[in-house]
PDB file of N, CA, C and O in Angstrom:
ATOM      1  N   MET A   1       0.727  -1.145   0.075  1.00  0.00           N
ATOM      2  CA  MET A   1       0.033  -0.046   0.005  1.00  0.00           C
ATOM      3  C   MET A   1       0.802   1.238  -0.077  1.00  0.00           C
ATOM      4  O   MET A   1       1.788   1.371   0.649  1.00  0.00           O
ATOM      5  N   MET A   2       0.463   2.136  -0.846  1.00  0.00           N
ATOM      6  CA  MET A   2       1.295   3.409  -0.842  1.00  0.00           C
ATOM      7  C   MET A   2       0.973   4.253   0.380  1.00  0.00           C
ATOM      8  O   MET A   2      -0.150   4.294   0.882  1.00  0.00           O
ATOM      9  N   CYS A   3       2.082   4.960   0.851  1.00  0.00           N
ATOM     10  CA  CYS A   3       1.816   5.824   1.887  1.00  0.00           C
ATOM     11  C   CYS A   3       1.574   7.191   1.522  1.00  0.00           C
ATOM     12  O   CYS A   3       2.365   7.739   0.753  1.00  0.00           O
ATOM     13  N   LEU A   4       0.563   7.823   1.984  1.00  0.00           N
ATOM     14  CA  LEU A   4       0.286   9.177   1.544  1.00  0.00           C
ATOM     15  C   LEU A   4       1.292  10.060   2.293  1.00  0.00           C
ATOM     16  O   LEU A   4       1.739   9.759   3.400  1.00  0.00           O
ATOM     17  N   SER A   5       1.641  11.253   1.564  1.00  0.00           N
ATOM     18  CA  SER A   5       2.557  12.141   2.243  1.00  0.00           C
ATOM     19  C   SER A   5       2.012  12.873   3.403  1.00  0.00           C
ATOM     20  O   SER A   5       2.782  13.364   4.229  1.00  0.00           O
ATOM     21  N   ARG A   6       0.745  12.976   3.512  1.00  0.00           N
ATOM     22  CA  ARG A   6       0.004  13.576   4.562  1.00  0.00           C
ATOM     23  C   ARG A   6      -1.268  12.823   4.777  1.00  0.00           C
ATOM     24  O   ARG A   6      -1.762  12.193   3.841  1.00  0.00           O
ATOM     25  N   PRO A   7      -1.806  12.850   5.916  1.00  0.00           N
ATOM     26  CA  PRO A   7      -3.142  12.183   6.154  1.00  0.00           C
ATOM     27  C   PRO A   7      -4.273  13.333   5.630  1.00  0.00           C
ATOM     28  O   PRO A   7      -4.081  14.549   5.609  1.00  0.00           O
ATOM     29  N   TYR A   8      -5.370  12.698   5.259  1.00  0.00           N
ATOM     30  CA  TYR A   8      -6.377  13.398   4.892  1.00  0.00           C
ATOM     31  C   TYR A   8      -7.114  14.069   6.052  1.00  0.00           C
ATOM     32  O   TYR A   8      -7.312  13.437   7.090  1.00  0.00           O
ATOM     33  N   LEU A   9      -7.502  15.258   5.911  1.00  0.00           N
ATOM     34  CA  LEU A   9      -8.266  15.872   7.107  1.00  0.00           C
ATOM     35  C   LEU A   9      -9.670  15.310   7.202  1.00  0.00           C
ATOM     36  O   LEU A   9     -10.370  15.139   6.204  1.00  0.00           O
ATOM     37  N   SER A  10     -10.058  15.028   8.441  1.00  0.00           N
ATOM     38  CA  SER A  10     -11.548  14.663   8.704  1.00  0.00           C
ATOM     39  C   SER A  10     -12.513  15.721   8.493  1.00  0.00           C
ATOM     40  O   SER A  10     -12.181  16.905   8.430  1.00  0.00           O
ATOM     41  N   GLU A  11     -13.681  15.317   8.385  1.00  0.00           N
ATOM     42  CA  GLU A  11     -14.862  16.370   8.133  1.00  0.00           C
ATOM     43  C   GLU A  11     -14.687  17.524   9.375  1.00  0.00           C
ATOM     44  O   GLU A  11     -14.937  18.710   9.164  1.00  0.00           O
ATOM     45  N   ILE A  12     -14.309  17.111  10.456  1.00  0.00           N
ATOM     46  CA  ILE A  12     -14.280  18.035  11.587  1.00  0.00           C
ATOM     47  C   ILE A  12     -12.977  19.006  11.370  1.00  0.00           C
ATOM     48  O   ILE A  12     -13.002  20.194  11.691  1.00  0.00           O
ATOM     49  N   GLU A  13     -11.968  18.438  10.856  1.00  0.00           N
ATOM     50  CA  GLU A  13     -10.635  19.234  10.617  1.00  0.00           C
ATOM     51  C   GLU A  13     -10.644  20.066   9.308  1.00  0.00           C
ATOM     52  O   GLU A  13      -9.890  21.015   9.092  1.00  0.00           O
ATOM     53  N   ALA A  14     -11.518  19.629   8.526  1.00  0.00           N
ATOM     54  CA  ALA A  14     -11.568  20.278   7.104  1.00  0.00           C
ATOM     55  C   ALA A  14     -11.776  21.675   7.207  1.00  0.00           C
ATOM     56  O   ALA A  14     -12.601  22.111   8.011  1.00  0.00           O
ATOM     57  N   PRO A  15     -11.003  22.544   6.354  1.00  0.00           N
ATOM     58  CA  PRO A  15     -11.222  23.965   6.432  1.00  0.00           C
ATOM     59  C   PRO A  15     -12.568  24.419   5.948  1.00  0.00           C
ATOM     60  O   PRO A  15     -13.202  23.751   5.131  1.00  0.00           O
ATOM     61  N   ALA A  16     -13.030  25.606   6.468  1.00  0.00           N
ATOM     62  CA  ALA A  16     -14.342  26.210   5.981  1.00  0.00           C
ATOM     63  C   ALA A  16     -13.968  26.754   4.458  1.00  0.00           C
ATOM     64  O   ALA A  16     -12.807  26.929   4.090  1.00  0.00           O
ATOM     65  N   ARG A  17     -14.958  26.957   3.757  1.00  0.00           N
ATOM     66  CA  ARG A  17     -14.838  27.498   2.427  1.00  0.00           C
ATOM     67  C   ARG A  17     -13.964  28.810   2.312  1.00  0.00           C
ATOM     68  O   ARG A  17     -13.060  28.987   1.495  1.00  0.00           O
ATOM     69  N   ALA A  18     -14.392  29.689   3.268  1.00  0.00           N
ATOM     70  CA  ALA A  18     -13.609  30.966   3.424  1.00  0.00           C
ATOM     71  C   ALA A  18     -12.083  30.737   3.641  1.00  0.00           C
ATOM     72  O   ALA A  18     -11.235  31.515   3.203  1.00  0.00           O
ATOM     73  N   GLU A  19     -11.808  29.650   4.328  1.00  0.00           N
ATOM     74  CA  GLU A  19     -10.361  29.427   4.649  1.00  0.00           C
ATOM     75  C   GLU A  19      -9.633  28.786   3.388  1.00  0.00           C
ATOM     76  O   GLU A  19      -8.418  28.920   3.244  1.00  0.00           O
ATOM     77  N   VAL A  20     -10.376  28.120   2.527  1.00  0.00           N
ATOM     78  CA  VAL A  20      -9.897  27.550   1.265  1.00  0.00           C
ATOM     79  C   VAL A  20      -9.641  28.732   0.349  1.00  0.00           C
ATOM     80  O   VAL A  20      -8.590  28.806  -0.288  1.00  0.00           O
ATOM     81  N   ASP A  21     -10.583  29.653   0.277  1.00  0.00           N
ATOM     82  CA  ASP A  21     -10.423  30.778  -0.604  1.00  0.00           C
ATOM     83  C   ASP A  21      -9.468  31.864  -0.172  1.00  0.00           C
ATOM     84  O   ASP A  21      -9.012  32.666  -0.986  1.00  0.00           O
ATOM     85  N   ALA A  22      -9.177  31.888   1.071  1.00  0.00           N
ATOM     86  CA  ALA A  22      -8.253  33.013   1.580  1.00  0.00           C
ATOM     87  C   ALA A  22      -6.860  33.088   1.151  1.00  0.00           C
ATOM     88  O   ALA A  22      -6.331  34.192   1.023  1.00  0.00           O
ATOM     89  N   PRO A  23      -6.236  32.037   0.923  1.00  0.00           N
ATOM     90  CA  PRO A  23      -4.745  32.204   0.434  1.00  0.00           C
ATOM     91  C   PRO A  23      -4.672  32.700  -0.959  1.00  0.00           C
ATOM     92  O   PRO A  23      -5.502  32.309  -1.780  1.00  0.00           O
ATOM     93  N   PRO A  24      -3.720  33.548  -1.289  1.00  0.00           N
ATOM     94  CA  PRO A  24      -3.581  33.982  -2.626  1.00  0.00           C
ATOM     95  C   PRO A  24      -3.108  32.888  -3.597  1.00  0.00           C
ATOM     96  O   PRO A  24      -2.327  32.028  -3.188  1.00  0.00           O
ATOM     97  N   GLY A  25      -3.526  32.887  -4.800  1.00  0.00           N
ATOM     98  CA  GLY A  25      -3.003  31.883  -5.669  1.00  0.00           C
ATOM     99  C   GLY A  25      -3.914  30.712  -5.785  1.00  0.00           C
ATOM    100  O   GLY A  25      -5.081  30.831  -5.413  1.00  0.00           O
ATOM    101  N   LEU A  26      -3.445  29.522  -6.301  1.00  0.00           N
ATOM    102  CA  LEU A  26      -4.232  28.506  -6.517  1.00  0.00           C
ATOM    103  C   LEU A  26      -4.199  27.492  -5.339  1.00  0.00           C
ATOM    104  O   LEU A  26      -3.206  27.293  -4.639  1.00  0.00           O
ATOM    105  N   THR A  27      -5.410  26.872  -5.202  1.00  0.00           N
ATOM    106  CA  THR A  27      -5.440  25.834  -4.123  1.00  0.00           C
ATOM    107  C   THR A  27      -5.900  24.508  -4.779  1.00  0.00           C
ATOM    108  O   THR A  27      -6.907  24.427  -5.482  1.00  0.00           O
ATOM    109  N   LEU A  28      -5.131  23.549  -4.506  1.00  0.00           N
ATOM    110  CA  LEU A  28      -5.644  22.165  -4.905  1.00  0.00           C
ATOM    111  C   LEU A  28      -6.320  21.464  -3.755  1.00  0.00           C
ATOM    112  O   LEU A  28      -5.712  20.980  -2.801  1.00  0.00           O
ATOM    113  N   LEU A  29      -7.618  21.446  -3.920  1.00  0.00           N
ATOM    114  CA  LEU A  29      -8.409  20.813  -2.840  1.00  0.00           C
ATOM    115  C   LEU A  29      -8.638  19.316  -3.224  1.00  0.00           C
ATOM    116  O   LEU A  29      -9.454  19.021  -4.098  1.00  0.00           O
ATOM    117  N   GLU A  30      -7.940  18.422  -2.590  1.00  0.00           N
ATOM    118  CA  GLU A  30      -7.873  16.982  -2.861  1.00  0.00           C
ATOM    119  C   GLU A  30      -8.884  16.229  -1.952  1.00  0.00           C
ATOM    120  O   GLU A  30      -8.672  16.300  -0.741  1.00  0.00           O
ATOM    121  N   PHE A  31      -9.933  15.532  -2.376  1.00  0.00           N
ATOM    122  CA  PHE A  31     -10.830  14.734  -1.716  1.00  0.00           C
ATOM    123  C   PHE A  31     -10.477  13.395  -1.949  1.00  0.00           C
ATOM    124  O   PHE A  31     -10.293  13.030  -3.110  1.00  0.00           O
ATOM    125  N   GLY A  32     -10.343  12.523  -0.912  1.00  0.00           N
ATOM    126  CA  GLY A  32     -10.065  11.121  -1.053  1.00  0.00           C
ATOM    127  C   GLY A  32      -9.922  10.379   0.205  1.00  0.00           C
ATOM    128  O   GLY A  32     -10.199  10.961   1.253  1.00  0.00           O
ATOM    129  N   THR A  33      -9.513   9.135   0.221  1.00  0.00           N
ATOM    130  CA  THR A  33      -9.276   8.430   1.402  1.00  0.00           C
ATOM    131  C   THR A  33      -8.035   7.533   1.244  1.00  0.00           C
ATOM    132  O   THR A  33      -7.632   7.194   0.131  1.00  0.00           O
ATOM    133  N   SER A  34      -7.447   7.164   2.381  1.00  0.00           N
ATOM    134  CA  SER A  34      -6.147   6.384   2.272  1.00  0.00           C
ATOM    135  C   SER A  34      -6.378   4.965   1.907  1.00  0.00           C
ATOM    136  O   SER A  34      -5.419   4.228   1.675  1.00  0.00           O
ATOM    137  N   TRP A  35      -7.670   4.524   1.840  1.00  0.00           N
ATOM    138  CA  TRP A  35      -7.995   3.093   1.416  1.00  0.00           C
ATOM    139  C   TRP A  35      -8.425   3.165  -0.044  1.00  0.00           C
ATOM    140  O   TRP A  35      -8.476   2.089  -0.640  1.00  0.00           O
ATOM    141  N   CYS A  36      -8.728   4.231  -0.679  1.00  0.00           N
ATOM    142  CA  CYS A  36      -9.238   4.140  -2.040  1.00  0.00           C
ATOM    143  C   CYS A  36      -8.105   3.989  -3.111  1.00  0.00           C
ATOM    144  O   CYS A  36      -7.110   4.703  -3.240  1.00  0.00           O
ATOM    145  N   GLY A  37      -8.480   2.900  -3.849  1.00  0.00           N
ATOM    146  CA  GLY A  37      -7.392   2.611  -4.951  1.00  0.00           C
ATOM    147  C   GLY A  37      -7.314   3.725  -5.977  1.00  0.00           C
ATOM    148  O   GLY A  37      -6.213   3.991  -6.460  1.00  0.00           O
ATOM    149  N   HIS A  38      -8.390   4.392  -6.345  1.00  0.00           N
ATOM    150  CA  HIS A  38      -8.183   5.533  -7.185  1.00  0.00           C
ATOM    151  C   HIS A  38      -7.453   6.698  -6.743  1.00  0.00           C
ATOM    152  O   HIS A  38      -6.696   7.323  -7.486  1.00  0.00           O
ATOM    153  N   CYS A  39      -7.693   7.015  -5.446  1.00  0.00           N
ATOM    154  CA  CYS A  39      -6.917   8.026  -4.653  1.00  0.00           C
ATOM    155  C   CYS A  39      -5.487   7.765  -4.582  1.00  0.00           C
ATOM    156  O   CYS A  39      -4.675   8.658  -4.826  1.00  0.00           O
ATOM    157  N   ARG A  40      -5.088   6.410  -4.214  1.00  0.00           N
ATOM    158  CA  ARG A  40      -3.847   6.020  -4.111  1.00  0.00           C
ATOM    159  C   ARG A  40      -3.042   6.235  -5.504  1.00  0.00           C
ATOM    160  O   ARG A  40      -1.951   6.780  -5.668  1.00  0.00           O
ATOM    161  N   ALA A  41      -3.898   5.649  -6.446  1.00  0.00           N
ATOM    162  CA  ALA A  41      -3.344   5.661  -7.832  1.00  0.00           C
ATOM    163  C   ALA A  41      -3.020   7.071  -8.349  1.00  0.00           C
ATOM    164  O   ALA A  41      -2.116   7.236  -9.168  1.00  0.00           O
ATOM    165  N   ALA A  42      -3.736   8.062  -7.885  1.00  0.00           N
ATOM    166  CA  ALA A  42      -3.401   9.491  -8.249  1.00  0.00           C
ATOM    167  C   ALA A  42      -2.105  10.132  -7.529  1.00  0.00           C
ATOM    168  O   ALA A  42      -1.541  11.142  -7.949  1.00  0.00           O
ATOM    169  N   GLN A  43      -1.731   9.437  -6.437  1.00  0.00           N
ATOM    170  CA  GLN A  43      -0.539  10.021  -5.657  1.00  0.00           C
ATOM    171  C   GLN A  43       0.700  10.269  -6.452  1.00  0.00           C
ATOM    172  O   GLN A  43       1.220  11.383  -6.388  1.00  0.00           O
ATOM    173  N   PRO A  44       1.270   9.239  -7.267  1.00  0.00           N
ATOM    174  CA  PRO A  44       2.398   9.547  -8.004  1.00  0.00           C
ATOM    175  C   PRO A  44       2.377  10.726  -8.901  1.00  0.00           C
ATOM    176  O   PRO A  44       3.399  11.393  -9.061  1.00  0.00           O
ATOM    177  N   ALA A  45       1.175  11.037  -9.541  1.00  0.00           N
ATOM    178  CA  ALA A  45       1.186  12.090 -10.519  1.00  0.00           C
ATOM    179  C   ALA A  45       1.189  13.404  -9.641  1.00  0.00           C
ATOM    180  O   ALA A  45       1.885  14.362  -9.978  1.00  0.00           O
ATOM    181  N   LEU A  46       0.423  13.430  -8.545  1.00  0.00           N
ATOM    182  CA  LEU A  46       0.479  14.519  -7.589  1.00  0.00           C
ATOM    183  C   LEU A  46       1.775  14.816  -6.974  1.00  0.00           C
ATOM    184  O   LEU A  46       2.144  15.989  -6.921  1.00  0.00           O
ATOM    185  N   THR A  47       2.490  13.890  -6.513  1.00  0.00           N
ATOM    186  CA  THR A  47       3.810  13.890  -6.058  1.00  0.00           C
ATOM    187  C   THR A  47       4.764  14.485  -6.952  1.00  0.00           C
ATOM    188  O   THR A  47       5.624  15.269  -6.550  1.00  0.00           O
ATOM    189  N   GLU A  48       4.625  14.102  -8.282  1.00  0.00           N
ATOM    190  CA  GLU A  48       5.634  14.633  -9.176  1.00  0.00           C
ATOM    191  C   GLU A  48       5.208  16.116  -9.619  1.00  0.00           C
ATOM    192  O   GLU A  48       6.075  16.941  -9.907  1.00  0.00           O
ATOM    193  N   ALA A  49       3.771  16.441  -9.664  1.00  0.00           N
ATOM    194  CA  ALA A  49       3.339  17.790 -10.016  1.00  0.00           C
ATOM    195  C   ALA A  49       3.575  18.814  -9.042  1.00  0.00           C
ATOM    196  O   ALA A  49       3.975  19.938  -9.344  1.00  0.00           O
ATOM    197  N   LEU A  50       3.316  18.408  -7.806  1.00  0.00           N
ATOM    198  CA  LEU A  50       3.286  19.573  -6.831  1.00  0.00           C
ATOM    199  C   LEU A  50       4.609  20.190  -6.547  1.00  0.00           C
ATOM    200  O   LEU A  50       4.592  21.367  -6.187  1.00  0.00           O
ATOM    201  N   PRO A  51       5.788  19.563  -6.657  1.00  0.00           N
ATOM    202  CA  PRO A  51       7.053  20.312  -6.301  1.00  0.00           C
ATOM    203  C   PRO A  51       7.241  21.320  -7.372  1.00  0.00           C
ATOM    204  O   PRO A  51       7.890  22.341  -7.143  1.00  0.00           O
ATOM    205  N   GLN A  52       6.685  21.076  -8.578  1.00  0.00           N
ATOM    206  CA  GLN A  52       6.928  22.011  -9.602  1.00  0.00           C
ATOM    207  C   GLN A  52       6.071  23.315  -9.585  1.00  0.00           C
ATOM    208  O   GLN A  52       6.213  24.226 -10.401  1.00  0.00           O
ATOM    209  N   HIS A  53       5.145  23.303  -8.541  1.00  0.00           N
ATOM    210  CA  HIS A  53       4.140  24.352  -8.311  1.00  0.00           C
ATOM    211  C   HIS A  53       4.105  24.679  -6.832  1.00  0.00           C
ATOM    212  O   HIS A  53       3.071  24.602  -6.169  1.00  0.00           O
ATOM    213  N   ALA A  54       5.271  25.044  -6.349  1.00  0.00           N
ATOM    214  CA  ALA A  54       5.360  25.256  -4.887  1.00  0.00           C
ATOM    215  C   ALA A  54       4.370  26.305  -4.271  1.00  0.00           C
ATOM    216  O   ALA A  54       3.997  26.289  -3.098  1.00  0.00           O
ATOM    217  N   GLN A  55       3.983  27.252  -5.257  1.00  0.00           N
ATOM    218  CA  GLN A  55       3.069  28.246  -4.838  1.00  0.00           C
ATOM    219  C   GLN A  55       1.599  27.818  -4.637  1.00  0.00           C
ATOM    220  O   GLN A  55       0.759  28.578  -4.155  1.00  0.00           O
ATOM    221  N   TRP A  56       1.354  26.633  -5.010  1.00  0.00           N
ATOM    222  CA  TRP A  56      -0.086  26.107  -4.727  1.00  0.00           C
ATOM    223  C   TRP A  56      -0.194  25.688  -3.502  1.00  0.00           C
ATOM    224  O   TRP A  56       0.770  25.228  -2.890  1.00  0.00           O
ATOM    225  N   HIS A  57      -1.422  25.804  -2.981  1.00  0.00           N
ATOM    226  CA  HIS A  57      -1.806  25.479  -1.593  1.00  0.00           C
ATOM    227  C   HIS A  57      -2.457  24.010  -1.777  1.00  0.00           C
ATOM    228  O   HIS A  57      -3.267  23.909  -2.699  1.00  0.00           O
ATOM    229  N   HIS A  58      -2.205  22.921  -1.038  1.00  0.00           N
ATOM    230  CA  HIS A  58      -2.677  21.595  -1.299  1.00  0.00           C
ATOM    231  C   HIS A  58      -3.343  21.260   0.094  1.00  0.00           C
ATOM    232  O   HIS A  58      -2.722  21.280   1.157  1.00  0.00           O
ATOM    233  N   ILE A  59      -4.606  20.967  -0.032  1.00  0.00           N
ATOM    234  CA  ILE A  59      -5.415  20.591   1.138  1.00  0.00           C
ATOM    235  C   ILE A  59      -6.006  19.197   0.889  1.00  0.00           C
ATOM    236  O   ILE A  59      -6.633  18.989  -0.149  1.00  0.00           O
ATOM    237  N   TRP A  60      -5.836  18.287   1.756  1.00  0.00           N
ATOM    238  CA  TRP A  60      -6.379  16.883   1.750  1.00  0.00           C
ATOM    239  C   TRP A  60      -7.718  16.790   2.585  1.00  0.00           C
ATOM    240  O   TRP A  60      -7.697  17.137   3.766  1.00  0.00           O
ATOM    241  N   VAL A  61      -8.727  16.392   2.078  1.00  0.00           N
ATOM    242  CA  VAL A  61      -9.897  16.347   2.828  1.00  0.00           C
ATOM    243  C   VAL A  61     -10.443  14.829   2.724  1.00  0.00           C
ATOM    244  O   VAL A  61     -10.575  14.307   1.617  1.00  0.00           O
ATOM    245  N   GLU A  62     -10.726  14.207   3.802  1.00  0.00           N
ATOM    246  CA  GLU A  62     -11.318  12.817   3.829  1.00  0.00           C
ATOM    247  C   GLU A  62     -12.739  12.926   3.198  1.00  0.00           C
ATOM    248  O   GLU A  62     -13.617  13.699   3.582  1.00  0.00           O
ATOM    249  N   ASP A  63     -12.838  11.991   2.122  1.00  0.00           N
ATOM    250  CA  ASP A  63     -14.176  11.958   1.371  1.00  0.00           C
ATOM    251  C   ASP A  63     -14.653  10.453   1.489  1.00  0.00           C
ATOM    252  O   ASP A  63     -14.580   9.679   0.535  1.00  0.00           O
ATOM    253  N   GLY A  64     -15.100  10.132   2.613  1.00  0.00           N
ATOM    254  CA  GLY A  64     -15.727   8.659   2.623  1.00  0.00           C
ATOM    255  C   GLY A  64     -15.459   8.235   4.167  1.00  0.00           C
ATOM    256  O   GLY A  64     -14.776   8.914   4.934  1.00  0.00           O
ATOM    257  N   PRO A  65     -16.035   7.134   4.479  1.00  0.00           N
ATOM    258  CA  PRO A  65     -15.982   6.636   5.777  1.00  0.00           C
ATOM    259  C   PRO A  65     -14.510   6.163   5.988  1.00  0.00           C
ATOM    260  O   PRO A  65     -13.848   5.697   5.060  1.00  0.00           O
ATOM    261  N   ILE A  66     -14.048   6.304   7.219  1.00  0.00           N
ATOM    262  CA  ILE A  66     -12.769   5.853   7.742  1.00  0.00           C
ATOM    263  C   ILE A  66     -13.067   4.447   8.149  1.00  0.00           C
ATOM    264  O   ILE A  66     -13.954   4.141   8.946  1.00  0.00           O
ATOM    265  N   TRP A  67     -12.162   3.507   7.468  1.00  0.00           N
ATOM    266  CA  TRP A  67     -12.430   2.133   7.788  1.00  0.00           C
ATOM    267  C   TRP A  67     -11.365   1.722   8.686  1.00  0.00           C
ATOM    268  O   TRP A  67     -10.179   1.912   8.413  1.00  0.00           O
ATOM    269  N   LYS A  68     -11.779   1.145   9.786  1.00  0.00           N
ATOM    270  CA  LYS A  68     -10.860   0.544  10.812  1.00  0.00           C
ATOM    271  C   LYS A  68     -10.501  -0.861  10.471  1.00  0.00           C
ATOM    272  O   LYS A  68     -11.375  -1.725  10.403  1.00  0.00           O
ATOM    273  N   VAL A  69      -9.225  -1.120  10.251  1.00  0.00           N
ATOM    274  CA  VAL A  69      -8.825  -2.560   9.682  1.00  0.00           C
ATOM    275  C   VAL A  69      -8.039  -3.080  10.838  1.00  0.00           C
ATOM    276  O   VAL A  69      -7.540  -4.205  10.790  1.00  0.00           O
TER     277      VAL A  69
END
């Protein structure tokens, strides 16, 4: 299983819309879960692209139930 560079924020931790809109520039608002195959499959592309755009703000938000394994 691929390890995400940061954990997704829970519904409680997720920023309000005003907080997402506040920083200048672009914000990548990524919804996903650590157990989702599609979410994990997107990580290599994001990991490669984000360093090239250091001015972007990247926010991870949990989008689905948290499964206890």
